[in-house]
N, CA and C of each residue as an Amber inpcrd file, in Angstrom:
protein
   330
  32.5380000  49.1380000  34.1910000  32.0630000  47.6510000  33.8900000
  31.3650000  47.0670000  34.7390000  30.4030000  46.8340000  34.0530000
  28.7940000  45.9030000  34.8060000  29.0080000  44.8490000  35.6540000
  28.6040000  44.7130000  36.9290000  28.7070000  43.7550000  37.2590000
  27.0550000  42.6000000  36.8330000  27.1200000  41.5320000  36.5970000
  25.4520000  41.2490000  36.7080000  25.8090000  40.1750000  37.7410000
  24.1530000  40.0260000  38.3530000  23.6040000  39.4410000  38.8710000
  23.3950000  38.0720000  38.6550000  23.1540000  36.8180000  39.7560000
  23.2850000  35.9160000  39.2860000  21.7390000  34.9270000  38.7270000
  21.0410000  36.3080000  38.8890000  19.6950000  35.8140000  38.3630000
  19.7130000  36.2050000  36.7400000  20.2050000  37.2920000  36.4340000
  20.8960000  37.8310000  35.3680000  21.7950000  36.6270000  34.3270000
  22.3630000  36.5050000  34.8490000  23.2240000  35.6290000  34.2660000
  22.2990000  33.7660000  33.6890000  21.6540000  33.4710000  34.6650000
  20.8890000  32.5980000  34.7170000  19.6820000  32.6320000  33.3740000
  19.0790000  33.8410000  34.0430000  18.5950000  34.1900000  32.8050000
  18.7840000  34.5690000  31.2110000  19.9840000  35.0190000  31.3030000
  20.5170000  34.6160000  30.1680000  21.0730000  33.7810000  29.6800000
  21.2450000  32.5040000  30.7010000  21.5830000  31.6130000  30.0520000
  19.9680000  30.9590000  29.2670000  18.9540000  31.1890000  29.9790000
  17.9780000  30.5580000  29.8570000  17.9050000  31.1320000  28.3790000
  18.0550000  31.9460000  28.1230000  17.6200000  32.5940000  27.0170000
  18.1120000  31.6410000  25.6200000  19.5660000  31.8160000  25.6310000
  20.6120000  31.0060000  24.8300000  20.2450000  29.5940000  24.5580000
  19.5790000  28.9890000  25.9750000  19.2390000  27.1010000  25.6900000
  17.5240000  27.6170000  24.8210000  16.5540000  28.1150000  24.9750000
  15.7230000  28.4710000  24.9490000  15.9110000  28.5220000  23.0920000
  16.4400000  29.5490000  22.5790000  16.5330000  30.0880000  21.2880000
  17.2870000  28.5570000  20.2280000  18.5980000  28.1800000  20.8700000
  19.4840000  27.0620000  20.4640000  18.3120000  25.2530000  20.2490000
  17.4490000  25.5960000  21.8200000  16.0720000  24.4240000  21.6200000
  15.3340000  24.7490000  20.1030000  15.4550000  26.1960000  20.0430000
  13.7960000  26.4170000  18.9730000  14.6250000  25.9220000  17.7450000
  16.1110000  26.0610000  17.3250000  16.6940000  25.9760000  16.0640000
  17.0160000  25.1620000  15.9710000  17.3200000  24.0480000  16.9500000
  17.1460000  22.5890000  16.4500000  16.0690000  21.8910000  16.2320000
  14.5250000  22.3320000  17.1570000  13.5210000  22.1650000  16.5390000
  13.2130000  22.0600000  15.2230000  13.5370000  23.6670000  14.8860000
  13.2310000  24.1700000  13.3730000  14.1290000  23.0380000  12.2620000
  15.5740000  22.7670000  12.7150000  16.1080000  22.0280000  12.1910000
  15.8550000  20.1490000  11.5920000  15.8260000  19.6280000  12.6180000
  15.2660000  18.6030000  12.8490000  13.6010000  17.9130000  13.1700000
  12.3020000  19.0950000  12.9470000  10.9880000  18.7040000  12.9330000
  10.9990000  18.3320000  11.7650000  10.4920000  16.8750000  11.6900000
   9.4480000  16.4770000  10.7030000   7.6210000  16.4310000  10.6030000
   7.1390000  17.1430000   9.5340000   5.9360000  16.8740000   9.5240000
   5.7420000  15.2370000   9.9990000   4.2410000  15.2990000  10.5420000
   3.6160000  13.7210000  10.8750000   3.5390000  13.7740000   9.5210000
   2.3130000  12.3230000   9.5340000   1.9280000  11.4110000   8.2390000
   0.5410000  11.4470000   8.5300000  -0.3300000  11.8070000   8.2940000
  -1.9320000  11.2290000   8.4590000  -2.0540000  10.0510000   8.0780000
  -3.0210000   9.5450000   8.9750000  -3.0230000   7.8060000   8.3690000
  -4.2270000   7.3470000   8.7160000  -5.3800000   6.4160000   8.3720000
  -6.0100000   5.6760000   8.9020000  -5.7310000   4.0990000   8.8340000
  -6.7850000   3.6130000  10.0010000  -6.9260000   1.8760000  10.2660000
  -6.6740000   1.9310000   8.7570000  -6.2700000   0.3310000   8.8760000
  -6.1880000  -0.4590000   7.6410000  -7.6550000  -0.8480000   7.7290000
  -8.4510000  -1.8770000   8.8270000  -9.5990000  -1.7340000   9.4170000
 -10.5130000  -1.6430000  10.7440000 -10.8640000  -2.1070000  11.2680000
 -11.9940000  -1.9570000  12.5580000 -11.0580000  -2.2200000  13.2930000
 -10.6380000  -3.6720000  13.1550000  -9.6380000  -3.4350000  14.3580000
  -8.7610000  -3.9610000  14.9510000  -8.0530000  -3.0310000  13.8320000
  -6.8580000  -1.8580000  14.1430000  -7.4090000  -0.6960000  14.2460000
  -8.2710000  -0.2110000  14.1140000  -8.8430000   1.5440000  14.7020000
  -9.4240000   0.6930000  16.4510000  -9.6560000  -0.1480000  16.4010000
  -9.7840000  -0.0300000  17.9470000  -8.7020000  -0.5200000  19.1890000
  -7.2740000  -1.7760000  17.8690000  -6.2850000  -2.3310000  18.6090000
  -4.8470000  -1.4200000  18.5960000  -4.5670000  -0.9530000  17.7510000
  -3.6650000  -0.1500000  17.7660000  -3.7480000   1.4570000  18.1910000
  -2.5260000   1.9690000  18.4410000  -2.4480000   3.2890000  19.0780000
  -0.7440000   3.5470000  19.3020000  -0.7910000   4.7210000  19.3960000
   0.9750000   5.3740000  18.6350000   1.4510000   5.5690000  20.1680000
   2.5600000   6.0570000  20.4110000   2.9900000   6.0070000  21.6010000
   3.3030000   7.4100000  22.5110000   2.4940000   7.6790000  21.4230000
   3.1910000   9.7680000  21.9110000   2.1240000  10.4510000  21.7720000
   0.9390000   9.6050000  20.4490000  -0.2400000  10.4650000  19.9720000
  -1.4660000   9.9430000  19.9930000  -1.4050000   8.6260000  20.8390000
  -2.4330000   7.5520000  21.1570000  -3.4430000   6.4370000  19.7590000
  -4.4810000   6.9740000  20.7120000  -5.7640000   5.4240000  19.5370000
  -6.1870000   6.2440000  18.7330000  -7.3570000   5.5970000  17.9510000
  -7.7550000   6.2710000  16.6480000  -8.8330000   6.6850000  17.3950000
  -9.5560000   7.8020000  16.5440000 -10.8230000   8.0910000  17.5490000
 -11.8350000   7.3460000  16.3290000 -13.3440000   7.2560000  16.6070000
 -14.2120000   6.3500000  16.2110000 -14.0410000   6.5450000  14.2360000
 -14.2280000   7.5760000  14.6120000 -13.4200000   7.6870000  12.8560000
 -12.6870000   8.8050000  12.1980000 -12.3460000   8.4370000  10.7120000
 -11.0000000   9.3690000  10.6070000  -9.8350000   8.9630000  11.0310000
  -8.9310000   9.5410000   9.9800000  -7.4510000   9.6080000  11.0640000
  -7.2700000   9.9710000  11.3910000  -6.0260000   9.9710000  11.8420000
  -4.8650000  10.5680000  12.8390000  -3.5450000  10.9620000  12.7810000
  -3.4620000  12.3420000  12.4030000  -1.5200000  12.4480000  12.5630000
  -0.6460000  11.7640000  13.1660000   0.3060000  10.8050000  13.2220000
   1.5370000  10.3230000  13.4500000   2.6650000  10.6700000  13.3950000
   3.9310000  10.8120000  14.3400000   5.2140000  11.1780000  13.9540000
   5.3970000  10.3700000  12.7460000   6.9540000  11.1170000  12.5100000
   7.7650000  10.6730000  11.1220000   8.2110000  10.2530000  12.1120000
   8.2570000   8.5500000  12.3940000   9.1620000   7.7730000  13.0400000
   8.8050000   6.1500000  12.5040000   9.7560000   5.1370000  12.3980000
  10.3370000   4.2100000  12.4090000   8.9160000   3.0140000  12.8600000
   8.0370000   3.1690000  14.0940000   6.8860000   2.9250000  14.0120000
   6.3740000   2.6000000  13.8740000   6.1470000   4.1340000  13.5610000
   4.4630000   4.6930000  12.1630000   5.4810000   3.5020000  10.6610000
   5.9190000   3.5470000  10.4300000   7.2310000   3.1070000   9.1090000
   6.3440000   2.0930000   9.0880000   7.1220000   0.8860000  10.7640000
   6.5910000  -0.2430000  10.3630000   5.0400000  -0.6480000  10.1220000
   4.3920000   0.0660000  10.7980000   2.5920000  -0.3460000  10.6620000
   2.6670000   0.1340000   9.2140000   3.1540000   1.3610000   9.0530000
   2.7260000   1.1160000   7.1030000   3.1960000  -0.1960000   6.0820000
   4.4900000  -0.4020000   7.0530000   4.9430000  -1.6990000   5.7330000
   4.1580000  -2.7490000   6.4020000   3.5110000  -2.6290000   7.5680000
   2.7650000  -4.1430000   7.5150000   1.3670000  -4.1410000   7.3540000
   1.0730000  -3.0140000   6.7760000   0.1860000  -2.7820000   6.3550000
  -1.2550000  -2.2200000   7.2220000  -1.2320000  -1.8150000   8.2850000
  -1.5340000  -2.1700000   9.5710000  -2.6110000  -0.7340000   9.5400000
  -1.9260000   0.0590000   9.1700000  -2.7490000   1.2840000   8.4380000
  -2.1520000   1.7550000   7.5500000  -2.2530000   2.7880000   6.7860000
  -2.9030000   3.5820000   5.3760000  -2.3810000   5.0250000   5.4100000
  -1.7950000   5.3600000   4.5970000  -1.8230000   6.9350000   4.2890000
  -3.0350000   7.4760000   4.1120000  -3.6450000   8.4610000   5.0600000
  -4.9830000   8.9120000   4.5410000  -4.5040000   9.6420000   2.6930000
  -4.2480000   9.9220000   2.3650000  -3.5140000  10.8450000   0.5650000
  -4.2720000   9.1460000  -0.3100000  -3.2960000   8.3680000   0.1810000
  -3.6620000   6.7700000  -0.2490000  -5.3600000   6.9490000  -0.6980000
  -5.6530000   6.6870000   0.6060000  -7.2070000   6.4060000   0.6810000
  -8.1940000   7.0680000  -0.3120000  -7.3250000   8.6590000  -0.0100000
  -8.4750000   9.6960000  -0.6260000  -7.7960000   9.1110000  -2.4740000
  -6.8560000   8.6920000  -2.1860000  -6.6190000   8.6380000  -4.3470000
  -7.0850000   7.7620000  -4.6320000  -7.8300000   6.8550000  -3.6420000
  -7.9820000   5.4000000  -4.1680000  -9.6870000   5.5780000  -4.3000000
 -10.0460000   6.2410000  -3.5310000 -11.6090000   6.6480000  -3.7490000
 -11.7370000   7.2820000  -4.7870000 -11.2280000   8.2080000  -5.2030000
 -10.9580000   9.3230000  -6.3800000 -10.9400000   8.4740000  -7.8850000
 -10.5220000   6.7140000  -7.8050000  -9.8790000   7.0480000  -8.7940000
 -11.4040000   5.9870000  -8.5820000 -11.5250000   5.3510000  -7.7740000
 -13.1110000   4.8330000  -8.1270000 -14.2760000   5.4010000  -8.1850000
 -14.0390000   6.2810000  -7.9640000 -15.8520000   7.3070000  -8.5500000
 -15.4270000   7.9400000  -9.8610000 -14.2790000   7.6580000 -10.8540000
 -13.6410000   7.9370000 -12.0050000 -14.6950000   7.1110000 -12.7200000
 -13.8740000   5.9640000 -12.7450000 -14.4480000   4.5420000 -12.7100000
 -16.0940000   4.4710000 -13.1270000 -16.4690000   4.5030000 -11.5300000
 -18.2600000   4.4460000 -11.9600000 -19.1440000   5.3870000 -12.6950000
 -18.6520000   6.7410000 -12.5450000 -18.7920000   7.8140000 -13.6900000
 -19.1640000   7.2970000 -15.1380000 -17.5080000   6.9160000 -15.4350000
 -17.4740000   6.5810000 -16.3270000 -18.3690000   4.7720000 -16.9740000
 -18.6440000   4.8730000 -16.1820000 -19.2540000   2.7960000 -16.2920000
 -20.8670000   3.7510000 -16.6780000 -21.4510000   4.6920000 -15.9170000
 -22.8740000   5.1280000 -15.5440000 -23.5030000   5.9100000 -17.0630000
 -24.8200000   4.7330000 -18.0100000 -25.0210000   5.7320000 -18.7180000
 -25.2480000   7.6070000 -18.1460000 -25.4100000   8.1830000 -19.3820000
 -25.0740000   9.7800000 -19.6340000 -27.1720000   9.5960000 -18.4710000
 -27.2920000  10.4640000 -18.1500000 -28.3730000  10.7340000 -17.1330000
 -29.1700000  11.7580000 -17.6920000 -28.4540000  12.5250000 -19.1920000
 -29.1960000  13.4310000 -19.9670000 -29.5860000  13.2650000 -21.4640000
 -30.0920000  12.3890000 -21.4800000 -30.6630000  11.9630000 -22.7120000
 -31.5500000  12.1020000 -23.4760000 -31.2590000  12.8460000 -24.3450000
 -32.7310000  13.6830000 -25.2400000 -32.9550000  12.4330000 -25.5680000
 -34.4000000  12.6030000 -26.4220000 -34.9060000  11.6850000 -26.8420000
 -35.7080000  12.3110000 -27.9860000 -35.1810000  11.8690000 -29.2370000
 -35.9390000  12.8760000 -30.3940000 -37.4150000  12.2590000 -31.3560000
 -38.3930000  13.5250000 -31.1740000 -39.2170000  12.1500000 -32.3600000
 -38.6140000  11.8050000 -33.0410000 -39.1810000  10.3160000 -33.7770000
 -38.5930000   9.9860000 -34.7870000 -39.4670000  11.3540000 -36.4050000
 -38.2610000  11.5890000 -36.9010000 -38.7790000  12.1430000 -38.4020000
 -39.7390000  11.3580000 -39.4800000 -40.1650000  11.8990000 -40.0750000
 -41.1140000  11.2970000 -40.7050000 -41.0020000  12.1200000 -42.6980000
């Protein structure tokens, strides 16, 4: 019969606790949401308690939590994917309304 020392028992307990923590994190982890502030005032004033302030430009990944959802509902922040989709739609409309750039002019036939 092998007798374990206190150090070995504590070490095996730590390993089990670490494995349990990793399994829990894997099961319950939700990916964050990329958001951008709705305007410059929100960029300056808003900060998430966990991730902090927005940078001078661009968006930030905020946790998938109630704080983030409340700000989305209030319109203080916007999902980055929605901003990109809106920009793509505007580009398409602009392209459709623009006259063709490569029009050939044919000389009049006589």
